[in-house]
C-alpha positions in Angstrom: -5.0 -3.5 -47.3 -2.4 -1.4 -45.5 -3.9 -2.5 -42.2 -3.8 -6.1 -43.3 -0.1 -5.9 -44.2 0.7 -4.4 -40.8 -1.3 -7.2 -39.1 0.6 -9.8 -41.1 3.9 -8.1 -40.2 3.1 -8.1 -36.5 1.9 -11.7 -36.5 4.9 -13.0 -38.4 7.5 -11.1 -36.3 5.7 -12.0 -33.1 5.6 -15.7 -33.9 9.3 -15.7 -34.7 10.2 -13.8 -31.5 8.0 -16.1 -29.4 9.5 -19.2 -30.9 12.9 -17.9 -30.2 12.0 -17.3 -26.6 10.5 -20.7 -26.2 13.5 -22.4 -27.7 15.8 -20.5 -25.3 13.7 -21.5 -22.3 13.9 -25.2 -23.3 17.7 -24.9 -23.7 18.0 -23.2 -20.3 15.8 -25.8 -18.6 18.9 -28.1 -18.6 20.3 -26.0 -15.8 17.4 -27.2 -13.6 17.5 -30.7 -12.3 14.1 -31.2 -10.9 11.4 -32.0 -13.4 8.6 -30.1 -11.7 10.7 -27.0 -11.4 11.6 -27.3 -15.1 8.0 -27.5 -16.0 7.1 -24.4 -13.8 9.9 -22.4 -15.5 8.7 -23.4 -18.9 5.1 -22.6 -17.9 6.2 -19.2 -16.7 7.8 -18.4 -20.0 4.8 -19.8 -21.9 2.5 -17.4 -20.0 4.7 -14.6 -21.0 4.8 -15.5 -24.7 1.0 -16.3 -24.8 0.3 -12.9 -23.2 2.2 -11.1 -25.9 0.9 -13.2 -28.7 -2.6 -12.5 -27.5 -1.9 -8.8 -27.8 -0.6 -9.3 -31.3 -3.6 -11.3 -32.4 -6.2 -9.0 -30.9 -8.0 -6.7 -33.3 -8.5 -4.2 -30.5 -4.7 -3.8 -29.9 -3.1 -0.6 -31.1 0.0 -0.6 -33.3 2.0 0.8 -30.4 0.8 -2.1 -28.1 1.7 -4.6 -30.7 5.1 -3.0 -31.3 5.7 -3.1 -27.5 4.7 -6.8 -27.4 7.3 -7.6 -30.0 9.9 -5.5 -28.2 9.1 -7.4 -24.9 9.6 -10.8 -26.7 12.9 -9.7 -28.1 14.0 -8.3 -24.7 13.1 -11.6 -23.0 15.2 -13.5 -25.6 18.2 -11.2 -24.8 17.7 -11.8 -21.0 17.6 -15.5 -21.5 20.7 -15.4 -23.6 22.5 -13.3 -20.9 21.5 -15.8 -18.2 22.8 -18.7 -20.3 26.1 -16.9 -20.8 26.3 -16.2 -17.1 25.8 -19.9 -16.2 28.0 -21.3 -19.0 30.9 -19.0 -18.0 30.6 -19.9 -14.3 29.8 -16.3 -13.5 27.1 -17.7 -11.2 27.4 -21.2 -9.7 25.1 -23.5 -7.8 26.6 -24.8 -4.7 25.9 -25.6 -1.1 27.9 -25.4 2.1 26.3 -27.3 5.0 27.2 -26.5 8.6 26.3 -29.1 11.2 26.2 -28.2 14.9 25.7 -30.4 17.9 24.5 -28.9 21.0 23.1 -30.9 23.9 22.9 -34.0 21.7 20.8 -32.1 19.1 22.0 -31.7 15.6 21.3 -28.5 13.7 21.7 -28.4 10.0 22.3 -25.0 8.3 22.5 -24.6 4.5 24.8 -21.6 4.2 25.8 -21.5 0.6 22.3 -21.0 -0.9 22.0 -17.8 1.0 24.9 -16.3 -1.0 23.1 -17.1 -4.3 19.7 -16.0 -3.0 21.2 -12.7 -1.7 22.7 -11.9 -5.1 19.5 -12.8 -7.0 17.5 -10.7 -4.5 19.8 -7.8 -5.0 19.5 -8.0 -8.8 15.7 -8.2 -8.6 15.5 -5.1 -6.5 17.6 -3.1 -9.0 15.3 -4.3 -11.8 12.2 -3.1 -9.8 13.7 0.3 -9.1 14.9 0.9 -12.6 11.6 0.0 -14.3 10.2 2.8 -16.4 6.7 2.5 -15.1 6.7 2.3 -11.3 4.0 1.9 -8.7 4.6 3.1 -5.2 4.6 -0.4 -3.8 7.0 -1.6 -6.4 9.4 1.3 -5.7 9.4 0.8 -2.0 9.8 -3.0 -2.2 12.5 -2.6 -4.8 14.5 -0.2 -2.6 14.1 -2.5 0.4 15.1 -5.6 -1.7 18.4 -3.9 -2.8 19.3 -3.2 0.9 18.3 -6.7 2.0 19.9 -8.4 -0.9 23.2 -6.6 -0.4 22.9 -7.5 3.3 22.4 -11.2 2.6 25.3 -11.2 0.2 27.7 -9.5 2.6 26.7 -11.6 5.6 26.9 -15.0 3.9 30.0 -14.3 1.9 31.9 -13.0 5.0 30.6 -16.0 7.0 32.0 -18.4 4.4 35.3 -16.7 3.9 36.1 -16.3 7.6 34.6 -19.7 8.5 32.5 -17.8 11.1 29.0 -19.2 11.3 28.0 -16.6 13.9 29.0 -13.6 11.9 26.3 -10.9 11.7 26.1 -8.6 8.7 25.9 -4.9 8.9 22.3 -4.8 8.1 21.3 -7.3 10.8 23.4 -5.4 13.3 21.6 -2.2 12.3 18.3 -3.8 13.0 19.6 -4.9 16.5 20.9 -1.4 17.3 17.7 0.2 16.2 15.5 -2.1 18.3 17.8 -1.6 21.3 17.5 2.1 20.9 13.7 2.0 21.2 13.9 -0.2 24.2 13.4 -3.7 22.7 15.9 -6.6 22.4 18.1 -8.4 19.9 15.8 -11.4 19.4 12.9 -9.2 18.4 15.2 -7.3 16.0 16.3 -10.6 14.4 12.7 -11.8 14.2 11.7 -8.7 12.3 14.8 -8.8 10.1 14.0 -12.4 9.1 10.3 -11.6 8.5 11.2 -8.7 6.3 13.7 -10.7 4.3 11.1 -13.5 3.7 8.4 -11.1 2.7 10.7 -9.3 0.2 11.8 -12.7 -1.3 8.1 -13.5 -1.7 7.6 -10.2 -3.6 10.1 -11.4 -6.2 8.7 -14.9 -6.4 5.1 -13.7 -6.9 5.9 -10.9 -9.3 4.1 -10.5 -12.6 5.3 -12.9 -15.2 3.9 -10.9 -18.1 6.9 -8.6 -18.5 10.5 -9.4 -19.6 12.5 -10.7 -16.6 16.3 -10.1 -16.4 16.8 -13.2 -14.1 13.7 -15.3 -14.8 15.7 -18.6 -14.6 17.5 -17.6 -11.3 14.1 -17.4 -9.5 13.9 -21.2 -10.0 17.5 -22.1 -9.3 17.1 -21.9 -5.5 13.9 -23.9 -5.5 15.6 -26.5 -7.7 18.6 -26.7 -5.4 16.5 -27.1 -2.3 14.3 -29.8 -3.8 17.4 -31.7 -4.8 18.2 -32.1 -1.1 14.8 -33.4 -0.4 15.3 -36.3 -2.8 18.6 -37.4 -1.1 18.9 -40.2 1.4 20.3 -40.4 4.9 20.6 -37.2 6.9 19.6 -35.2 3.9 16.0 -36.4 4.3 15.7 -34.7 7.6 16.4 -31.2 6.1 12.9 -30.6 4.7 14.0 -27.2 3.6 11.6 -24.9 1.8 12.7 -21.9 -0.2 12.8 -19.7 2.9 13.5 -22.5 5.3 17.1 -21.3 6.1 15.9 -17.9 7.0 12.9 -19.2 9.0 15.1 -21.6 11.0 17.8 -19.1 11.8 15.1 -16.6 12.8 13.5 -19.1 15.1 16.8 -20.1 16.6 17.8 -16.5 17.2 14.5 -15.7 18.8 14.8 -18.6 21.3 18.5 -18.0 22.1 18.7 -16.5 25.6 21.8 -14.5 24.6 19.7 -12.4 22.3 17.4 -11.3 25.0 20.1 -9.1 26.4 19.7 -5.4 25.6 
């Protein structure tokens, strides 16, 4: 009878916590404009809640595992509430700054503002990975690298915007250039590697496990939502065809093909 009472307790508390998480995710979905992105965000949350409800309903789960499942659900609820507070109080804003260049009758479109948001989100993700209690070697290394790259993206894009200098290079990117020059290579190779590392690390955050509480779960979808909104616009916006890492890919490609970067 004691075991049955415990099972009833875990089932009841788990159901309440899961419902609270689901309701919060539905409320937060209004910050996402694209329907498919909204559905993916909600699906992400559902996988998380279903995983924990599965632990709570399994006869083979220990009491400690069930207690942890309830704690994870409660923690996710707190994270979602913090994200909502951040957005409602304009502590993080969605915006875009588009730079248009014309060289030799060819127009180049660069979406600068999203980089600022992405850099901050990447920085936060890296901190979360490093401070996790259970850590794999891969997670720790990736987490440390993401903190460095996230801070580099933030510094480079913010300075570029504030100084109205589209050609500004952040300290991290310059560090890559100096390192590759030191070993006898050139700047364009350094920038190609820098861009590749940045894209790979962003992918690590995107394809993370969705079965644990996420401090910035919604923010993973904000950049995708913002980019997709451009793809639905008319006129010149239709030519952007920007994917999540399209800005980094394009700037990396341009840098590699710029003769000036071949100088050692």
